C-alpha positions in Angstrom: 50.6 212.0 -20.8 52.0 214.4 -18.2 52.6 214.3 -14.5 52.1 217.0 -11.8 53.0 217.5 -8.2 50.5 219.3 -5.9 50.3 219.6 -2.0 52.5 216.5 -1.5 50.2 214.3 -3.6 50.9 213.1 -7.1 48.0 213.2 -9.7 48.4 211.3 -12.9 46.3 212.2 -15.9 46.0 209.6 -18.6 44.4 209.5 -22.0 40.7 208.5 -21.7 41.0 204.9 -22.9 42.7 202.8 -20.2 42.5 199.2 -18.9 42.5 198.6 -15.1 44.0 195.3 -13.7 45.1 194.6 -10.2 45.7 198.3 -9.5 48.2 198.4 -12.2 47.6 200.7 -15.2 48.8 199.7 -18.5 49.1 202.5 -21.0 47.3 201.7 -24.3 49.9 203.7 -26.1 52.7 202.0 -24.3 51.7 198.4 -23.3 55.2 197.6 -22.0 55.1 200.3 -19.3 53.4 199.4 -16.1 53.1 202.0 -13.4 51.9 201.0 -10.0 50.3 203.7 -7.9 48.6 203.4 -4.6 45.6 205.7 -5.7 44.2 206.4 -9.3 41.2 208.5 -10.6 39.6 207.0 -13.8 37.0 208.7 -16.2 34.2 206.5 -17.5 34.0 205.6 -21.4 32.1 208.1 -23.7 28.9 206.8 -25.5 29.6 208.3 -29.0 26.3 206.9 -30.3 24.0 208.7 -27.8 26.1 212.0 -27.9 26.1 212.1 -31.7 29.9 212.3 -31.8 30.2 209.2 -34.0 31.2 209.2 -37.6 28.9 206.6 -39.3 27.2 206.8 -42.7 23.6 208.1 -42.5 22.5 204.7 -43.7 24.4 202.8 -40.9 23.5 201.9 -37.3 25.9 203.0 -34.5 26.6 200.4 -31.7 28.5 201.7 -28.6 31.4 199.6 -27.1 33.3 200.1 -23.9 36.0 202.1 -25.4 34.6 203.0 -28.8 31.7 202.3 -31.2 30.9 200.1 -34.2 29.2 201.3 -37.5 27.2 198.7 -39.5 25.3 199.4 -42.7 21.6 199.0 -42.4 19.7 196.3 -44.2 19.6 197.0 -47.9 22.9 198.8 -47.9 26.5 197.5 -48.1 29.9 198.9 -47.0 32.1 199.3 -43.9 29.6 201.4 -42.0 31.4 204.6 -42.5 30.5 204.5 -46.1 27.3 202.6 -47.2 26.0 202.1 -50.7 22.5 201.0 -51.7 22.1 197.3 -52.7 20.4 197.0 -56.1 18.3 193.9 -55.5 16.8 194.2 -59.0 20.2 193.8 -60.7 21.7 191.2 -58.4 18.6 189.0 -58.5 17.9 189.1 -54.8 14.4 190.6 -55.2 11.1 188.9 -54.5 9.3 190.2 -57.6 7.0 188.0 -59.8 8.1 187.0 -63.3 5.3 189.3 -64.7 6.2 192.3 -62.6 8.8 195.1 -62.9 11.5 195.5 -60.2 12.3 199.1 -59.3 15.3 199.6 -56.9 14.8 202.1 -54.0 17.2 203.4 -51.4 17.7 200.4 -49.1 15.1 198.3 -50.7 13.1 197.7 -53.9 9.5 197.9 -55.2 7.7 195.2 -57.2 5.0 196.5 -59.7 2.9 194.1 -61.8 3.4 194.7 -65.5 0.7 196.3 -67.7 -2.1 193.7 -68.2 -1.4 192.1 -64.8 -2.7 192.8 -61.3 -1.4 191.9 -57.8 1.1 193.1 -55.1 4.1 192.7 -57.4 5.3 189.5 -55.7 2.3 187.7 -57.1 0.7 188.9 -60.4 -2.4 187.5 -62.2 -3.5 188.3 -65.8 -6.2 190.9 -66.1 -9.2 189.9 -68.3 -9.8 193.3 -69.9 -12.7 191.9 -71.9 -14.8 190.7 -69.0 -13.9 193.7 -66.7 -14.6 196.3 -69.5 -11.2 197.9 -69.1 -10.2 197.2 -72.7 -9.8 199.8 -75.4 -11.9 198.0 -78.1 -14.4 200.0 -80.1 -18.1 199.4 -79.3 -18.4 197.8 -82.7 -15.5 195.4 -82.1 -15.1 191.9 -80.5 -12.7 191.7 -77.6 -10.5 188.5 -77.1 -8.4 188.2 -73.9 -4.7 187.3 -74.2 -1.9 186.7 -71.6 -1.2 190.2 -70.2 -3.2 191.9 -72.9 -6.2 191.6 -75.3 -7.0 191.9 -79.0 -9.8 193.8 -80.7 -11.4 192.8 -84.0 -14.0 194.9 -85.8 -17.4 193.3 -86.2 -18.9 192.4 -89.6 -20.0 195.6 -91.5 -17.2 197.6 -89.8 -13.5 198.2 -90.7 -10.5 199.4 -88.7 -7.9 198.1 -86.2 -10.4 197.1 -83.5 -9.6 200.0 -81.2 -11.4 202.3 -83.6 -14.0 200.8 -86.0 -15.7 202.7 -88.8 -18.9 201.6 -90.4 -18.4 200.4 -94.0 -20.5 202.6 -96.3 -21.7 200.0 -98.8 -23.6 202.7 -100.7 -20.6 205.0 -101.1 -18.2 202.2 -101.9 -20.8 200.7 -104.3 -20.7 197.2 -102.8 -24.5 197.1 -102.1 -27.0 194.8 -103.9 -29.6 197.5 -104.6 -31.5 197.7 -107.9 -30.5 200.4 -110.3 -33.9 202.0 -109.7 -33.5 201.9 -105.9 -32.0 204.3 -103.4 -29.2 202.9 -101.1 -29.2 204.1 -97.5 -26.2 203.3 -95.3 -27.0 202.1 -91.7 -24.7 201.1 -88.9 -23.0 197.9 -89.9 -25.2 197.4 -93.0 -27.3 199.2 -95.6 -31.0 199.4 -96.8 -32.4 199.4 -100.3 -35.6 201.3 -101.1 -37.2 201.4 -104.6 -37.3 205.0 -106.0 -40.6 206.8 -106.5 -42.4 205.4 -109.5 -41.0 201.9 -108.8 -42.1 199.0 -106.6 -40.3 196.0 -105.1 -38.0 195.0 -102.2 -35.2 197.4 -103.3 -33.0 194.6 -104.6 -35.4 194.2 -107.5 -37.6 197.1 -108.6 -40.4 197.2 -111.3 -41.9 200.3 -112.9 -45.4 201.3 -111.5 -48.0 201.9 -114.3 -49.7 204.9 -112.7 -52.1 205.2 -115.7 -53.6 201.7 -115.3 -53.7 201.6 -111.4 -55.2 205.1 -111.2 -52.4 206.6 -109.1 -51.6 209.2 -111.7 -51.9 213.0 -111.3 -53.6 213.6 -114.6 -56.6 215.9 -115.0 -60.0 214.3 -115.9 -59.7 216.2 -119.2 -56.2 214.8 -120.1 -54.7 211.6 -121.5 -52.2 209.6 -119.2 -49.1 207.9 -120.9 -47.0 205.7 -118.7 -43.1 206.2 -118.7 -40.3 204.4 -117.0 -40.6 205.3 -113.3 -43.3 208.0 -114.0 -46.0 209.1 -116.5 -46.9 212.0 -118.8 -50.2 213.9 -118.8 -51.4 215.6 -122.0 -54.6 217.7 -122.1 -57.3 216.5 -124.4 -58.3 218.4 -127.5 -60.3 221.6 -126.6 -58.4 222.0 -123.3 -55.1 223.5 -122.4 -52.6 223.1 -119.4 -49.8 220.9 -118.2 -51.9 217.8 -118.1 -52.2 217.6 -114.4 -54.5 220.6 -114.6 -56.5 221.2 -117.8 -58.7 224.2 -118.4 -61.3 224.7 -121.1 -60.1 227.0 -123.9 -61.8 230.3 -123.2 -62.6 231.8 -126.6 -63.7 235.0 -124.8 -60.3 235.4 -123.1 -58.2 234.3 -126.1 -60.1 236.5 -128.6 -61.1 233.7 -130.9 -64.9 234.4 -130.5 -67.2 236.1 -133.0 -68.9 238.5 -130.7 -69.5 242.2 -131.6 -67.1 244.7 -130.0 -70.1 246.0 -128.0 -71.2 242.6 -126.9 -70.3 240.5 -123.8 -68.7 237.1 -124.5 -69.6 234.2 -122.0 -67.5 231.1 -122.2 -69.2 227.7 -122.1 -67.7 224.2 -122.1 -66.4 223.9 -125.6 -68.1 227.1 -126.9 -69.3 230.6 -126.0 -72.3 233.0 -126.0 -72.5 236.6 -127.3 -74.9 239.1 -125.6 -75.1 242.8 -126.6 -74.0 245.1 -123.7 -76.4 247.4 -122.0 -77.2 250.3 -124.2 -76.9 248.2 -127.4 -79.4 246.0 -129.3 -78.8 243.0 -131.6 -78.0 239.3 -131.7 -74.6 239.7 -130.0 -72.6 239.2 -133.1 -73.9 242.5 -134.5 -75.0 245.2 -132.0 -76.4 248.8 -132.6 -76.5 251.7 -130.2 -79.8 252.6 -128.5 -80.7 256.3 -128.4 -82.2 256.7 -124.9 -82.8 260.4 -125.3 -85.0 260.0 -128.4 -87.0 257.0 -127.1 -87.5 258.6 -123.6 -85.7 255.8 -121.7 -83.2 258.2 -120.1 -82.8 259.1 -116.4 -82.2 262.9 -116.8 -83.8 265.5 -114.5 -86.5 267.9 -116.0 -83.9 270.7 -115.5 -81.1 268.9 -117.3 -80.2 268.3 -121.0 -80.0 264.7 -122.3 -77.1 263.9 -124.8 -76.9 260.4 -126.4 -73.5 258.5 -126.3 -72.4 255.1 -127.6 -74.1 252.6 -125.4 -75.4 255.2 -122.9 -76.3 258.9 -122.5 -75.1 261.9 -120.4 -77.3 264.2 -118.3 -76.1 267.8 -117.7 -77.9 270.4 -115.4 -79.1 273.5 -117.1 -77.5 276.9 -116.3 -78.5 278.1 -112.7 -78.8 274.6 -111.5 -76.3 272.1 -110.0 -76.3 268.4 -109.5 -75.4 265.1 -111.3 -77.9 265.7 -114.1 -80.3 263.0 -112.8 -81.1 265.4 -109.9 -80.7 269.2 -110.4 -81.3 272.0 -107.7 -81.0 275.8 -107.7 -77.4 277.1 -106.7 -77.0 278.6 -103.1 -74.0 281.0 -103.7 -73.6 281.6 -99.9 -73.3 277.9 -99.0 -71.2 277.0 -102.1 -68.8 279.9 -101.6 -69.4 281.4 -105.1 -70.5 284.8 -103.7 -68.3 288.0 -103.8 -68.6 289.6 -100.3 -65.9 291.2 -98.1 -64.3 288.8 -95.6 -65.8 290.9 -92.8 -69.4 290.7 -94.3 -72.3 288.2 -94.0 -73.8 286.6 -97.1 -77.6 286.1 -97.3 -79.0 283.9 -100.2 -82.0 285.0 -102.3 -84.0 283.2 -104.9 -81.9 284.3 -107.8 -78.9 286.0 -106.1 -77.5 287.0 -102.7 -76.9 290.1 -100.4 -73.7 291.2 -98.6 -73.9 293.2 -95.3 -70.8 294.3 -93.2 -70.5 292.6 -89.7 -70.8 294.6 -86.4 -67.7 296.7 -85.8 -67.2 297.2 -89.5 -68.7 299.8 -92.0 -69.1 299.7 -95.8 -71.4 298.3 -98.6 -70.7 294.6 -97.8 -68.4 294.1 -100.8 -65.9 296.4 -99.1 -65.9 296.7 -95.2 -63.6 298.9 -93.0 -62.9 298.5 -89.2 -64.6 301.0 -86.9 -62.0 302.5 -84.3 -64.1 302.8 -81.1 -61.1 304.2 -79.1 -60.7 307.3 -81.3 -64.4 308.1 -81.8 -65.2 307.7 -78.1 -67.6 304.8 -78.5 -65.7 302.6 -76.1 -66.8 301.3 -72.6 -63.4 301.5 -70.9 -62.8 302.7 -67.2 -60.9 306.0 -66.5 -58.0 303.9 -65.1 -57.8 301.6 -68.1 -56.3 301.8 -71.6 -58.4 301.3 -74.8 -56.9 299.3 -77.7 -58.7 299.1 -81.0 -59.0 295.6 -82.6 -60.5 294.4 -85.9 -64.2 294.8 -85.5 -64.1 295.7 -81.8 -61.7 297.0 -79.0 -60.0 295.8 -75.8 -60.0 297.6 -72.3 -57.0 296.8 -70.1 -56.6 298.2 -66.5 -53.5 300.4 -66.0 -50.6 299.1 -64.0 -51.5 299.2 -60.3 -55.1 298.5 -61.0 -57.1 295.3 -61.4 -60.5 294.6 -63.2 -62.0 293.7 -66.6 -61.0 297.1 -68.1 -64.6 298.4 -67.9 -64.2 298.5 -64.1 -60.7 299.0 -62.4 -59.8 299.1 -58.6 -56.4 300.0 -57.0 -54.2 296.9 -56.1 -52.8 296.9 -52.5 -49.4 295.4 -53.4 -48.4 295.3 -49.7 -51.4 293.3 -48.6 -51.3 290.9 -51.6 -47.5 290.4 -51.4 -47.1 291.5 -55.1 -44.7 294.3 -54.1 -41.0 294.4 -54.8 -39.9 295.4 -51.3 -36.9 293.6 -49.6 -37.7 291.0 -46.9 -36.1 293.4 -44.4 -38.1 296.5 -45.5 -41.5 298.0 -44.7 -44.1 298.3 -47.5 -46.6 301.3 -47.7 -49.5 301.1 -50.2 -50.2 304.2 -52.5 -52.9 304.9 -55.1 -51.9 302.7 -58.0 -48.5 301.9 -56.5 -46.5 301.4 -53.2 -43.3 302.5 -51.4 -40.5 300.5 -49.6 -38.4 301.6 -46.5 -35.5 299.5 -45.0 -36.0 298.3 -41.4 -33.7 299.4 -38.5 -30.3 297.6 -38.7 -30.4 297.5 -42.5 -29.5 300.0 -45.2 -30.6 300.4 -48.8 -33.4 301.8 -51.1 -36.1 299.5 -49.8 -36.3 297.3 -52.8 -32.9 295.9 -51.7 -31.7 296.1 -48.0 -28.4 295.0 -46.7 -27.5 294.1 -43.1 -25.2 296.6 -41.3 -22.1 294.5 -40.1 -21.3 296.1 -36.7 -18.3 293.7 -36.3 -16.7 294.6 -39.6 -17.4 298.3 -39.1 -16.1 298.1 -35.4 -19.1 299.8 -33.9 -19.7 296.9 -31.4 -19.1 296.9 -27.6 -17.4 293.4 -27.3 -14.4 292.8 -24.9 -10.9 292.5 -26.5 -10.9 288.8 -25.5 -14.3 288.2 -27.1 -15.4 287.3 -30.6 -17.9 289.6 -32.3 -20.5 287.7 -34.5 -22.7 289.7 -36.9 -26.4 288.7 -37.0 -29.3 290.0 -39.1 -29.9 293.5 -37.9 -27.6 293.3 -34.9 -24.4 291.5 -33.5 -23.4 289.1 -30.7 -20.3 289.1 -28.3 -18.9 285.7 -27.0 -15.7 285.3 -24.9 -12.9 283.5 -26.6 -11.9 279.9 -25.7 -9.9 280.1 -22.4 -11.9 283.1 -21.2 -15.2 283.5 -19.3 -17.7 286.3 -19.0 -20.7 287.9 -20.9 -18.7 288.9 -23.9 -18.6 292.6 -23.0 -16.3 291.7 -20.1 -14.0 288.5 -20.2 -11.5 286.9 -17.6 -8.8 284.2 -18.1 -9.7 280.6 -17.1 -7.0 278.6 -15.2 -7.4 275.1 -16.8 -4.6 273.6 -14.7 -6.3 274.4 -11.3 -9.8 273.6 -12.3 -8.9 270.3 -14.1 -10.2 271.3 -17.5 -6.8 270.9 -19.2 -5.9 268.4 -21.9 -2.5 267.3 -20.5 -1.5 263.6 -20.4 -1.3 261.9 -17.0 2.5 261.7 -17.6 2.9 265.4 -18.3 3.0 268.8 -16.3 0.3 271.5 -16.8 1.4 275.3 -16.9 -1.3 278.0 -17.1 -1.0 280.8 -19.7 -3.2 283.8 -20.7 -6.3 282.3 -22.3 -4.8 278.8 -22.5 -2.2 276.3 -20.9 1.0 274.4 -21.8 1.5 270.6 -21.4 5.1 269.2 -21.0 5.8 265.4 -20.9 7.6 264.1 -17.8 11.1 262.7 -17.9 11.2 259.2 -19.5 8.3 260.0 -21.8 8.0 261.8 -25.2 5.2 263.6 -27.0 3.3 266.9 -27.3 2.2 266.9 -23.6 -1.4 266.1 -24.5 -0.3 262.6 -25.4 2.9 261.2 -23.8 4.5 257.8 -24.7 7.1 255.7 -23.0 10.5 256.0 -24.8 10.9 252.6 -26.7 14.6 251.8 -26.4 14.1 248.9 -28.7 12.6 251.1 -31.4 15.1 254.0 -30.9 18.1 251.6 -30.9 19.4 252.7 -27.5 19.1 249.1 -26.1 22.1 246.7 -25.4 20.6 243.6 -27.0 22.6 241.2 -29.3 22.0 241.6 -33.0 20.4 238.1 -33.0 18.2 238.8 -29.9 14.7 240.2 -29.7 14.3 243.5 -27.7 11.0 243.9 -25.6 10.2 247.4 -24.3 8.9 247.8 -20.7 7.7 250.9 -18.9 10.9 252.8 -18.5 13.2 249.9 -19.6 13.5 246.8 -21.9 14.3 243.1 -22.0 16.7 241.1 -24.4 15.8 237.5 -25.5 17.8 235.5 -28.0 15.9 234.8 -31.2 14.8 231.3 -32.2 17.8 229.3 -33.4 20.2 231.1 -31.0 21.1 230.6 -27.3 22.5 233.0 -24.7 21.5 235.8 -22.2 20.1 238.1 -24.9 23.1 240.5 -24.8 25.3 237.7 -26.2 23.7 235.0 -28.4 25.3 232.0 -30.3 23.9 230.0 -33.2 22.3 226.5 -32.5 23.2 223.8 -35.0 19.8 222.0 -35.5 21.3 219.5 -38.1 23.9 218.1 -35.6 21.6 218.0 -32.5 18.7 216.4 -34.4 16.2 219.2 -33.8 15.7 219.9 -37.5 12.4 219.4 -39.5 14.0 217.9 -42.6 12.4 215.0 -44.5 14.2 211.6 -44.5 14.7 212.2 -48.3 16.3 215.6 -47.8 19.7 217.1 -46.8 20.0 219.3 -43.7 22.3 222.4 -44.0 22.8 224.6 -40.9 22.5 228.3 -41.4 22.9 231.3 -39.1 20.0 231.0 -36.6 18.2 228.3 -38.6 18.8 225.5 -41.1 17.8 224.7 -44.7 16.2 221.4 -45.9 16.9 220.5 -49.5 15.2 217.5 -51.2 17.7 214.9 -52.6 18.0 214.3 -56.3 14.9 212.6 -57.7 12.6 214.2 -55.0 10.8 217.5 -54.9 9.3 219.6 -52.1 10.1 222.2 -49.5 12.7 219.9 -47.8 10.4 219.3 -44.8 8.2 217.1 -47.0 9.8 215.5 -50.1 7.9 213.5 -52.7 9.2 211.4 -55.5 9.4 213.3 -58.8 7.1 211.7 -61.4 9.4 212.3 -64.4 6.8 210.6 -66.6 4.0 212.9 -65.7 6.0 216.2 -65.7 7.8 215.4 -69.0 11.3 215.6 -67.5 12.1 212.0 -68.5 14.4 211.0 -71.4 12.0 208.4 -72.9 11.5 208.4 -76.7 8.3 209.9 -78.0 7.3 206.4 -79.0 8.0 204.8 -75.6 6.0 204.3 -72.4 7.5 206.0 -69.3 7.1 204.1 -65.9 7.9 206.2 -62.7 10.1 204.6 -60.0 11.1 206.0 -56.6 13.7 208.7 -57.4 13.9 207.7 -61.0 11.9 206.2 -64.0 12.1 203.5 -66.7 11.4 203.7 -70.5 9.8 200.9 -72.6 9.1 201.2 -76.4 5.5 201.1 -77.4 3.9 198.4 -79.5 5.0 198.7 -83.1 8.4 200.1 -82.0 11.7 198.6 -80.9 14.7 199.9 -78.9 15.9 200.5 -75.4 13.2 203.1 -74.5 15.3 206.1 -74.7 15.5 205.6 -78.4 12.7 203.7 -80.3 12.6 202.8 -84.0 9.4 202.0 -86.0 8.9 198.3 -86.9 8.1 197.9 -90.6 5.3 195.3 -90.4 5.1 195.2 -94.3 8.3 193.1 -94.3 6.4 190.4 -92.5 3.6 190.0 -95.2 0.7 190.9 -92.8 -1.6 192.1 -95.7 -3.7 190.0 -98.2 -1.8 188.9 -101.4 -4.2 191.2 -103.3 -3.6 194.2 -101.1 -0.9 196.9 -100.9 0.9 197.3 -97.5 1.9 200.8 -96.4 4.0 201.2 -93.3 3.0 203.9 -90.8 4.6 205.1 -87.6 3.9 202.3 -85.1 1.6 200.5 -87.4 0.7 199.8 -91.0 -2.3 200.1 -93.5 -3.6 197.3 -95.8 -5.6 198.6 -98.8 -7.1 196.1 -101.3 -5.8 196.5 -104.9 -8.1 198.0 -107.6 -10.7 195.4 -108.6 -10.8 193.9 -105.1 -12.6 194.8 -101.9 -12.1 194.1 -98.2 -10.3 195.3 -95.1 -6.9 194.7 -96.7 -6.1 191.7 -94.6 -8.8 189.8 -96.6 -9.6 191.0 -100.2 -12.3 189.6 -102.5 -12.8 190.0 -106.3 -15.4 192.7 -107.2 -18.2 192.3 -109.7 -18.8 196.0 -110.3 -22.0 195.5 -112.1 -23.6 193.3 -109.5 -22.3 195.3 -106.5 -23.3 198.7 -108.1 -19.7 199.9 -107.7 -19.4 200.8 -111.4 -19.4 204.3 -112.9 -22.0 203.5 -115.6 -24.7 206.1 -116.2 -28.2 205.3 -114.8 -29.4 205.1 -118.4 -26.6 202.6 -119.4 -26.2 198.8 -119.3 -23.2 197.5 -117.2 -21.4 194.3 -118.5 -18.8 192.8 -116.1 -15.4 191.8 -117.5 -12.3 190.2 -115.8 -11.1 192.9 -113.4 -13.3 195.6 -114.9 -16.6 196.2 -116.7 -18.1 197.9 -119.8 -20.9 200.6 -120.0 -23.3 200.8 -123.0 -26.0 203.5 -123.3 -29.6 202.1 -123.4 -31.8 202.5 -126.5 -33.0 206.1 -126.8 -29.7 207.4 -125.2 -26.3 208.2 -126.6 -22.8 208.6 -125.0 -19.8 206.7 -123.8 -21.8 204.7 -121.2 -20.5 206.6 -118.2 -22.3 209.7 -119.4 -25.5 209.1 -121.5 -27.7 211.8 -123.0 -31.2 211.5 -124.2 -31.6 211.2 -128.0 -33.9 214.0 -129.3 -36.0 211.9 -131.8 -38.0 215.0 -132.7 -35.0 216.6 -134.4 -33.5 215.7 -137.7 -30.0 214.4 -138.3 -28.6 215.3 -141.7 -32.2 215.9 -143.0 -33.4 212.4 -141.9 -36.5 212.3 -139.7 -36.0 210.1 -136.5 -39.7 209.6 -135.5 -42.9 208.3 -137.0 -45.1 211.3 -136.2 -47.7 212.5 -138.8 -46.9 215.7 -140.7 -49.9 217.3 -139.0 -48.7 216.2 -135.5 -46.3 217.7 -133.0 -43.4 215.7 -131.7 -42.5 216.0 -127.9 -39.2 214.5 -126.9 -39.2 212.5 -123.6 -36.4 210.8 -121.7 -35.3 207.8 -123.9 -38.3 208.2 -126.2 -40.8 210.7 -127.7 -44.6 211.4 -128.0 -46.7 212.3 -131.1 -49.8 214.6 -130.7 -52.1 215.7 -133.5 -52.1 219.4 -134.1 -55.3 221.5 -133.3 -58.1 220.9 -135.8 -56.7 217.3 -136.3 -57.5 214.1 -134.5 -55.7 210.8 -134.2 -52.9 208.9 -132.3 -50.1 211.2 -133.6 -48.8 208.7 -136.1 -52.1 209.0 -138.1 -53.9 212.4 -138.0 -57.1 213.4 -139.8 -58.7 216.9 -140.1 -61.7 217.7 -137.8 -65.1 218.3 -139.6 -66.1 221.4 -137.7 -69.5 221.5 -139.4 -70.6 218.1 -138.4 -69.1 218.4 -134.9 -70.5 221.9 -134.4 -67.1 223.3 -133.3 -67.2 226.1 -136.0 -67.6 229.8 -135.2 -69.9 231.1 -138.0 -72.9 233.4 -138.2 -76.2 231.7 -137.8 -77.1 232.7 -141.4 -74.2 231.0 -143.1 -73.3 227.7 -144.8 -70.2 226.0 -143.3 -67.8 224.1 -145.6 -65.2 221.8 -144.1 -61.5 222.0 -145.4 -58.5 219.8 -144.9 -57.3 221.7 -141.8 -60.1 224.2 -141.1 -63.5 225.3 -142.4 -65.1 228.1 -144.5 -68.1 230.2 -143.5 -70.2 231.7 -146.4 -73.3 233.9 -145.8 -76.5 232.2 -147.1 -78.4 233.7 -150.1 -80.2 236.9 -149.0 -77.4 237.8 -146.5 -74.1 239.6 -146.9 -71.0 239.7 -144.8 -67.7 237.8 -144.1 -69.4 234.7 -142.8 -68.6 235.4 -139.2 -71.1 238.2 -139.3 -74.0 238.2 -141.8 -76.6 241.0 -142.4 -79.9 240.7 -144.2 -79.8 242.1 -147.8 -82.7 244.6 -148.3 -83.6 243.8 -151.9 -86.4 246.4 -151.9 -84.1 249.3 -151.2 -81.1 248.3 -153.4 -83.4 247.4 -156.4 -82.5 243.7 -156.6 -86.1 242.6 -156.0 -88.3 240.9 -158.6 -91.5 242.8 -157.8 -93.7 244.3 -160.6 -93.7 248.0 -161.1 -97.3 248.0 -159.9 -96.6 246.1 -156.7 -95.2 247.0 -153.3 -91.9 245.4 -152.2 -91.6 244.4 -148.5 -88.2 243.2 -147.3 -88.0 240.0 -145.1 -85.2 238.1 -143.5 -83.1 236.7 -146.4 -85.7 237.6 -149.0 -88.7 240.0 -149.9 -92.4 239.8 -150.6 -94.1 241.4 -153.6 -97.8 242.5 -153.1 -99.8 244.0 -156.0 -101.0 247.5 -155.5 -104.6 248.4 -154.9 -106.4 248.0 -158.2 -104.0 245.4 -159.5 -104.1 241.6 -159.3 -101.3 239.0 -159.6 -98.5 237.1 -157.7 
């Protein structure tokens, strides 16, 4: 407080906060001092809340009072108003959240969010029936059961798994099917299907062998025997046929070489036999054939002018000398047409009856066997023109007109090269025709020999008449004079043009024009800059010659400039001060950001837990961007400005650190299953000898369920907790691997089959077949030799006696014949002296015998 005396009047100045009562002022600082004054000037109280001069927390409300103001924390905050802290309704229990919702504290309030498995506004939460709404995570092959706040999934029958993921149980692969051993098992979704294998019939659970032989569904040939086997059948070709049984072919004696035909006979196969026929050119019964001599008996096809030569089974015809042809047709030889003559290449050949004649062609001379070219050019017998050249050729000559003349050589005319344009004169030369040639002379204004003419450059050689202020331009054969720019005239005489006076200058409107010899100069006026042709106002803002503040914008004007403070500053432009947008409330910061004033502007920075550019701040979802501190086995729930962590099912802990729960300690698997703990879960696997999903395990009958490892050719016998495998009859092995017993082989010299010694043994799967060898007949166990004579299956000559043997037959020529039995020839008793005729009789040979006839004058038998 101070006092002052001025102009006889006393003014008293007090601190701003005073109380007035009955014209007596009581100083607040000094309540015991009372100073009465007749006249007092009092200033009104300041409203700190409206002027922004209060000091309250940003989360407090300011209330003005007469002499001061009051700060009170906003709802959801606690403190003295100058410092306010957020009230955590979630921790102090003053929230309105439902028992099945999570409470997340926010600045000044809180948010209620229904827990997973519940729905509502957080203050009221109802259980979600995931099963009916289809929002569950159960597998399509699982049953869904709703629970409070969640649901459970159980795999349907025929499937295994946890329920969220169900896999089809492959009964075929796990051998828990009920298919017959002779059936194929096919897994299907949730079950399996049994189908009898090919060769069996039944419903798949029970399969019986199909007897293809008896029901006619076999693939055997009509000429084969069908033998039924387990699941199939065997086809064996009948005797006299060969093949695989499904296809049997008659044995072709002709093809196999087992026939009795002569080497020069054709063999024709028949069903069970064959025929022999002598080939063309031979005669006989087919088993014995002799060559026919066509030349001696006249049955040949030779020409009258050819020779016939007999060959084995045929004959050859050859044309006689002087004739040509294939022997069956012979003609006289034409040496000229066949090319067998001896004439010169330049001679003509003329055929005669018994020879030919050679005569030299026109243009050649000689005897025809030797011909020389006639040179018409040297002997003067040519037909060429006087103005042409003669060139001799083989057999003739060529006439070619000399250069400068045209024609066929026999007639030549002078070529006018000037008229036809075939001259070699330059474009700028004159052409003059001459006899057989032409001449060229350069035109005026050109120089050269005529064939090549060059323009005379008057400008270069300075022989023009152009003014000194003109340009000389050479043109073809002459030149042209043109006054230079800035001058006028006809080129021979040129005068300067005054561009400034006639207005044809290029000066800017803000420049002065000064005429010069042949041109003009432009100079910018004061206050402008440029080359005179283009003048610009001097930009003080750009040149830096202005007086504006460093935080002001300079705007150029015509001959001057203006200064204006930049945004974020205030003043007259020559002096500018920073505006504090944060204190005056003119900032653009988000409610969840901090405002920091800067020189000429301000910066908005999002508060912790928020992200953005400061003008717009969004809550950071730590769960989504991975910046949370939740355990890998925990669920992260985002909250406003923070997040919460909850351990997943199968784990325990606070969320920031989660440990796996060992479910195996709680006996969750079947008593006959092994429990294996896994991260967040566990696996139940039935022990060996049991089957199921692990939570329920049943005893396995491996034989009945087909889950055994026995061979398909073994019998399975179930035992307690296991089974035994024994190979079936006809097989040997340990039961899990069985091999067919080869009954056709011998073991230590002991025969293992009942096949006849004259039968072949063929091993089959689990058994064997016996087949009588060729030339034997029977069922394989009993085989008897075939009587080829009585059955007619022998291959003997027609004149033989056939004798059956144990495994074959013997052919012996009948009396009166000789040979090996396969081929028999008649014995000529008359010629070899083995006849019984009398010395006075004639002996005549017959087939297999002979006849004796008494000679004339004698009588007897």
